[in-house]
Structure formats: structure tokens, C-alpha cells
PLY file of the C-alpha trace (Angstrom):
ply
format ascii 1.0
element vertex 340
property float x
property float y
property float z
element edge 338
property int vertex1
property int vertex2
end_header
-12.49 93.04 5.18
-10.17 92.45 2.24
-6.49 93.25 1.97
-5.71 96.32 -0.14
-3.62 94.15 -2.51
-6.79 92.32 -3.57
-8.49 95.63 -4.39
-5.46 96.90 -6.29
-5.30 93.65 -8.26
-8.97 93.97 -9.26
-8.37 97.60 -10.28
-5.45 96.66 -12.56
-7.32 93.70 -14.04
-10.40 95.76 -14.94
-8.21 98.50 -16.42
-6.51 95.90 -18.64
-9.78 94.25 -19.70
-11.65 97.48 -20.43
-8.86 99.40 -22.20
-7.89 98.86 -25.83
-4.41 100.33 -25.33
-3.87 98.79 -21.88
-3.20 102.26 -20.45
-6.59 103.12 -19.00
-6.57 105.62 -16.16
-10.21 105.04 -15.21
-10.63 103.59 -11.74
-11.72 99.93 -12.06
-11.73 100.39 -15.83
-14.73 102.70 -15.58
-16.92 100.03 -13.98
-19.05 100.80 -10.93
-17.77 98.85 -7.90
-19.70 98.92 -4.61
-17.84 98.17 -1.39
-19.58 96.85 1.70
-18.27 96.31 5.21
-17.43 98.02 8.48
-14.10 99.84 8.38
-14.08 100.02 12.18
-13.59 96.27 12.45
-10.27 94.48 12.70
-8.18 94.76 9.56
-6.54 91.75 7.87
-3.41 90.71 9.73
-0.16 90.88 7.76
2.61 88.75 9.38
5.34 90.62 10.90
-31.28 95.58 20.87
-33.94 94.76 23.26
-37.59 96.04 23.29
-37.23 96.66 27.02
-34.18 98.92 26.62
-34.56 102.67 26.74
-34.15 104.14 23.22
-32.02 106.97 24.54
-29.68 104.47 26.15
-29.37 102.56 22.86
-28.56 105.80 21.01
-25.93 106.81 23.57
-24.30 103.35 23.51
-24.33 103.30 19.70
-22.75 106.76 19.50
-20.07 105.75 22.02
-19.27 102.62 19.98
-18.98 104.63 16.77
-16.65 107.14 18.39
-14.46 104.28 19.65
-14.47 102.61 16.24
-13.38 105.83 14.52
-10.86 106.88 17.18
-12.76 110.05 18.09
-12.42 109.57 21.85
-9.49 111.28 23.63
-8.71 113.39 20.59
-6.35 114.73 19.42
-4.45 111.46 19.00
-2.33 109.68 16.39
-4.57 106.60 16.30
-3.55 105.18 19.69
-5.19 106.68 22.76
-6.13 105.92 26.34
-9.91 105.85 26.74
-12.09 105.82 29.86
-14.56 102.95 30.25
-17.89 103.80 31.94
-17.94 102.49 35.52
-21.33 100.83 35.08
-19.86 98.24 32.69
-16.59 97.74 34.58
-15.86 94.97 37.07
-14.11 96.93 39.83
-13.94 94.49 42.76
-12.10 91.17 42.48
-9.49 89.03 44.18
-8.80 86.72 41.24
-9.57 88.46 37.91
-10.18 85.22 35.99
-12.64 83.99 38.62
-14.39 87.40 38.55
-14.79 87.56 34.75
-15.99 83.92 34.62
-18.55 84.40 37.39
-19.86 87.58 35.76
-20.11 86.18 32.22
-21.24 82.69 33.22
-23.45 83.15 36.32
-24.73 79.92 37.91
-22.44 77.95 35.59
-22.66 74.64 37.48
-26.44 74.42 36.87
-26.26 75.53 33.24
-23.06 74.09 31.76
-25.04 71.61 29.63
-27.62 74.14 28.43
-27.00 75.03 24.80
-29.05 78.24 24.90
-27.02 79.38 27.91
-23.67 78.60 26.29
-24.30 79.98 22.81
-25.39 83.39 24.06
-22.21 84.29 25.94
-18.41 84.29 25.72
-15.35 85.86 27.29
-13.06 87.80 24.93
-9.36 88.47 25.37
-6.58 89.81 23.18
-4.13 86.87 23.21
-4.26 83.09 22.90
-2.35 82.60 26.19
-5.04 84.43 28.19
-7.84 82.62 26.33
-6.31 79.24 27.22
-6.06 80.18 30.91
-9.76 81.07 31.01
-10.86 77.96 29.12
-8.81 75.69 31.39
-10.32 77.33 34.48
-13.89 76.84 33.22
-13.26 73.22 32.17
-12.08 72.44 35.69
-15.36 73.82 37.10
-17.47 71.14 35.35
-18.40 68.29 37.75
-16.68 65.00 36.86
-19.80 62.94 37.52
-21.74 64.89 34.86
-19.24 65.17 32.01
-16.47 62.76 32.94
-12.77 63.54 33.22
-11.06 65.99 30.93
-9.86 64.15 27.82
-6.54 65.16 26.28
-5.91 65.18 22.54
-2.40 65.71 21.21
-1.43 66.65 17.67
1.09 65.04 15.34
3.50 67.59 13.86
5.92 67.55 10.94
7.56 69.95 8.51
7.48 70.07 4.73
11.00 68.87 3.92
10.64 69.89 0.26
10.91 73.53 1.35
14.02 73.01 3.51
17.31 73.10 1.60
19.65 72.41 4.50
19.18 68.82 5.87
20.79 69.85 9.18
17.82 72.11 9.90
15.48 69.09 10.03
17.44 67.66 12.96
16.96 70.88 14.92
13.16 70.85 14.45
12.42 68.25 17.12
8.88 67.00 17.89
8.98 68.85 21.22
9.87 72.12 19.50
7.18 71.71 16.82
4.57 70.92 19.48
5.35 74.17 21.28
4.61 76.35 18.23
1.40 78.36 18.16
-0.03 80.77 15.68
-3.38 82.20 14.62
-5.50 79.85 12.53
-3.85 76.68 13.86
-5.31 74.53 16.69
-3.25 73.96 19.81
-0.99 70.93 20.05
-2.81 69.97 23.27
-6.61 70.15 23.35
-8.50 69.61 26.64
-12.14 68.62 26.13
-15.18 67.43 28.08
-18.70 66.44 27.03
-20.74 69.64 26.93
-17.78 71.85 26.00
-18.56 74.58 23.44
-16.09 74.60 20.55
-15.56 76.65 17.39
-14.49 75.32 14.01
-11.29 76.70 12.50
-11.78 75.30 9.00
-14.56 74.95 6.43
-15.56 71.28 6.53
-19.01 71.12 4.92
-20.58 74.48 4.12
-23.85 72.90 2.97
-24.29 71.44 6.46
-23.27 74.71 8.14
-19.80 73.48 9.15
-17.82 76.62 8.37
-14.92 78.45 9.93
-16.44 80.19 12.98
-19.34 77.77 13.55
-19.91 77.06 17.25
-20.81 73.57 18.39
-21.26 71.63 21.66
-19.44 68.32 22.16
-21.78 65.37 22.78
-19.40 62.38 22.48
-15.65 61.87 22.24
-13.69 59.04 20.65
-10.01 58.57 19.89
-10.13 59.85 16.32
-13.49 61.63 15.96
-15.72 64.02 17.91
-19.52 64.11 17.86
-20.98 67.58 18.32
-24.26 69.46 18.04
-24.42 72.73 16.06
-25.36 75.60 18.38
-26.78 78.08 15.88
-27.70 78.89 12.28
-29.64 76.74 9.83
-28.06 73.56 11.20
-29.15 74.24 14.80
-29.28 70.99 16.75
-27.82 68.80 13.99
-25.34 66.15 15.12
-22.10 66.18 13.12
-18.79 64.32 13.28
-15.45 66.11 13.29
-12.32 64.17 12.28
-8.69 65.06 12.73
-7.28 67.01 9.80
-3.87 67.98 8.42
-3.49 71.77 8.71
-0.85 74.39 8.00
-0.96 78.15 8.65
-1.91 80.10 5.53
0.98 82.49 6.20
3.74 80.82 8.18
5.52 83.04 10.72
8.47 80.61 10.64
11.09 79.89 7.93
9.50 76.49 7.30
6.02 75.04 6.71
4.51 73.32 9.74
1.98 70.52 9.21
-0.22 69.75 12.22
-2.71 66.85 12.39
-5.33 67.76 14.96
-9.06 68.41 15.36
-9.79 71.76 13.60
-11.35 73.32 16.71
-10.77 75.64 19.63
-12.61 75.63 22.96
-14.89 78.67 22.95
-15.91 79.50 26.51
-13.36 82.18 25.82
-11.98 83.30 22.46
-9.71 85.95 21.04
-11.25 89.26 19.98
-10.20 88.59 16.39
-11.92 85.19 16.35
-15.15 86.66 17.78
-15.60 88.89 14.74
-18.95 87.99 13.17
-20.43 86.47 16.35
-23.68 87.83 17.87
-23.94 87.34 21.62
-26.20 88.45 24.47
-23.53 88.53 27.13
-19.84 89.29 26.68
-17.06 89.56 29.23
-14.04 91.49 27.97
-10.86 90.66 29.90
-7.92 93.02 29.34
-4.86 92.26 31.49
-2.92 93.52 28.47
-3.78 96.32 26.07
-5.06 95.56 22.58
-2.49 95.84 19.81
-4.21 96.44 16.49
-6.90 98.42 14.70
-10.50 97.91 15.73
-10.13 95.32 18.50
-11.91 97.34 21.20
-14.73 98.22 18.80
-15.18 94.60 17.68
-15.23 93.30 21.25
-17.79 95.86 22.45
-20.05 95.48 19.40
-20.61 91.73 19.87
-23.64 92.64 22.00
-26.79 94.59 21.12
-27.24 96.38 24.44
-24.98 98.03 26.96
-26.30 95.69 29.66
-24.77 92.73 27.85
-21.14 93.81 28.23
-18.84 93.67 31.28
-15.18 94.64 31.19
-12.35 93.79 33.57
-9.07 95.72 33.19
-6.05 95.46 35.48
-2.33 96.21 35.50
0.60 93.84 36.01
-0.01 93.87 39.75
-3.69 92.96 39.16
-4.90 96.34 40.35
-8.15 97.66 38.86
-7.94 100.15 35.98
-10.71 102.15 34.31
-8.67 103.09 31.23
-7.46 101.02 28.31
-5.76 101.61 24.96
-7.81 102.01 21.78
-6.01 101.54 18.46
-7.49 102.96 15.25
-5.69 103.42 11.93
-7.30 106.73 11.02
-6.00 106.57 7.44
-8.70 103.94 6.85
-11.40 106.60 7.30
-9.47 109.48 5.72
-9.14 107.53 2.48
-12.76 106.32 2.27
0 1
1 2
2 3
3 4
4 5
5 6
6 7
7 8
8 9
9 10
10 11
11 12
12 13
13 14
14 15
15 16
16 17
17 18
18 19
19 20
20 21
21 22
22 23
23 24
24 25
25 26
26 27
27 28
28 29
29 30
30 31
31 32
32 33
33 34
34 35
35 36
36 37
37 38
38 39
39 40
40 41
41 42
42 43
43 44
44 45
45 46
46 47
48 49
49 50
50 51
51 52
52 53
53 54
54 55
55 56
56 57
57 58
58 59
59 60
60 61
61 62
62 63
63 64
64 65
65 66
66 67
67 68
68 69
69 70
70 71
71 72
72 73
73 74
74 75
75 76
76 77
77 78
78 79
79 80
80 81
81 82
82 83
83 84
84 85
85 86
86 87
87 88
88 89
89 90
90 91
91 92
92 93
93 94
94 95
95 96
96 97
97 98
98 99
99 100
100 101
101 102
102 103
103 104
104 105
105 106
106 107
107 108
108 109
109 110
110 111
111 112
112 113
113 114
114 115
115 116
116 117
117 118
118 119
119 120
120 121
121 122
122 123
123 124
124 125
125 126
126 127
127 128
128 129
129 130
130 131
131 132
132 133
133 134
134 135
135 136
136 137
137 138
138 139
139 140
140 141
141 142
142 143
143 144
144 145
145 146
146 147
147 148
148 149
149 150
150 151
151 152
152 153
153 154
154 155
155 156
156 157
157 158
158 159
159 160
160 161
161 162
162 163
163 164
164 165
165 166
166 167
167 168
168 169
169 170
170 171
171 172
172 173
173 174
174 175
175 176
176 177
177 178
178 179
179 180
180 181
181 182
182 183
183 184
184 185
185 186
186 187
187 188
188 189
189 190
190 191
191 192
192 193
193 194
194 195
195 196
196 197
197 198
198 199
199 200
200 201
201 202
202 203
203 204
204 205
205 206
206 207
207 208
208 209
209 210
210 211
211 212
212 213
213 214
214 215
215 216
216 217
217 218
218 219
219 220
220 221
221 222
222 223
223 224
224 225
225 226
226 227
227 228
228 229
229 230
230 231
231 232
232 233
233 234
234 235
235 236
236 237
237 238
238 239
239 240
240 241
241 242
242 243
243 244
244 245
245 246
246 247
247 248
248 249
249 250
250 251
251 252
252 253
253 254
254 255
255 256
256 257
257 258
258 259
259 260
260 261
261 262
262 263
263 264
264 265
265 266
266 267
267 268
268 269
269 270
270 271
271 272
272 273
273 274
274 275
275 276
276 277
277 278
278 279
279 280
280 281
281 282
282 283
283 284
284 285
285 286
286 287
287 288
288 289
289 290
290 291
291 292
292 293
293 294
294 295
295 296
296 297
297 298
298 299
299 300
300 301
301 302
302 303
303 304
304 305
305 306
306 307
307 308
308 309
309 310
310 311
311 312
312 313
313 314
314 315
315 316
316 317
317 318
318 319
319 320
320 321
321 322
322 323
323 324
324 325
325 326
326 327
327 328
328 329
329 330
330 331
331 332
332 333
333 334
334 335
335 336
336 337
337 338
338 339
């Protein structure tokens, strides 16, 4: 999904190139342009099937997904609506919601936590980084120490680009403790907790020829002070051992009035991941955990469409008092479809 500014820029460029008087009114300068993609998926963020499955069930699930993706459930609505989730895919009984979603998505985890096929086929999705970290920490603590060793902690080194700060007094305010507390999409956490056997996801393109791209999932096999050894869990590089160094990273669009530089491994633990980060992943089993409603276009659709069958999805929704709910909010910017 591309930002509309990129499309408008291409339109203006082709008009200029194809017009002798620079005043062409032909769309894309009269050239045929074919767009591909799924408009139901999550839009760019601007800061600030199984052979054993009944065909009728597949058709019903597919139709339900499409209606969610296009905002056609609970109409009329202005793009934000409460939708009912079928009871057969809801987790309705639980004491601790995190324990419930983990046990449902990762059954018999203790006997399978080192099995790559088991790990790569499932994940828990949530809407915010804070919730994702809670789930990942819980699962890491389940792994027996005698099999994978103690949790190893990796801390980042943070600094700011002083060339973009005009007031020297501001630098004194930006203490290491403050910089370490900052979090944003596309930047690894200051504090990473890892164990051997932990599934991780790359956050940067390192070596595309070797399959090390943003979104690649791997499994940690060895850990050292300044490098991680990991095995690729899917794609053409399946099973290949690779080495991941620490890297200097900055957010592509800083939400702060300064540029943060963070030196850290370009990874996130991926037992659980945000809905946005899951886009493009194909999984057999997905647990969707929604203690808070989604907040942008297409998130519910993306989360539900990570699986190929209805049997592969389980959803847990609760309110602030951790009481079960069977409704959640679906957000769809209907102008996306009206203008297509």
C-alpha cells in the first residue's frame, strides 16, 4: 500500500514528461497504469485453505472477512462500528486473559518450544506494542531454564543527532534514561529479552539475496555479546544459519522534535506481534488479543486474514475489568473504496 502522495507525484511527473506544453490534463500523462493490492489492508501510517474444510464454510468465512474489510457489517456506519464476533472463534472462559490466549495459540508449548514448524505456523496478534511485550515476556518465562538457559538481556545505546538541535540546552535535557524510554514503530526496544529457541522478526533489510528482509522470521540458535546466530524459519532461505549484528537505527519519521539514534539488534521477539507488523505473514494458527479496540483502517481485517481457515483463528476480547466481550470495534475508511 503506497501513500497517496507517491501516486500524485507519479501523476504529475508523467504529465510533465508526456506533455509538450507542460499543461496536460490526461491522467498519468495518458499512460496506462495498473494498480495492485488489497485496499482492505492497513493503510500507511502518517505521524500524528484446507482440503478437509467444508467449501461452504470457506465461502461463508471469506464473505464475512470481505464484509469486515469493506465496513459492511453493522451498517449504516461512518466507518467505525461495533461488530459481533462469532462465538465459535471466541475465547469466552478465562481467569487470566494472557494465559488463556497463550494456551490456546501455543498448546503443549513446553514440549514444542524448540520445534521450528510449530513456532513458524502460529502467532498472537495485538494492537499495541505494550500488550505485545507483556505476552512475549510471559511466554519467555515459560521456557525451562535447563533447555534454553537463562533469559539474556540486551540493552541499546542511544544518542541524538546534535546537528539538528539548535539549542544546546536541549541536549542536557535528553538524558540517557529518557532516550532509553522512548518507543516507536519501526525501532527495536531499548531492552531485548532473548533465549535460545526464541522466534524473532527482522525490522530492517540486511541481505535480501540471503532472504534477510524486513519481516523475515528466524529462530535464535546462539547468543553472544555483539552478535546473534539464528536460523531462517521460512522462504527460500529456510534452515540457513545467519548472523545478526547490532545496527545504528533511526525512525524513518520521528515523532519527536529531534532525531534519535539507537544501536541495537534490528529484531523483535515474535511469539506475539502487532497487527500492523503481521501484515504479509501467512499462519496456520492465530490468536487475536483485544483488551483495547483497534484504532486504524483495516486492522481487524488484516488480523483475521492471516489464516486460511476459520478453525485457525481464536479471539479474546475483554473490557477494563477483564470481563468477556463478544463485540469489538472495526475501523474502515470507506472513502478508500468509494474512490476506487
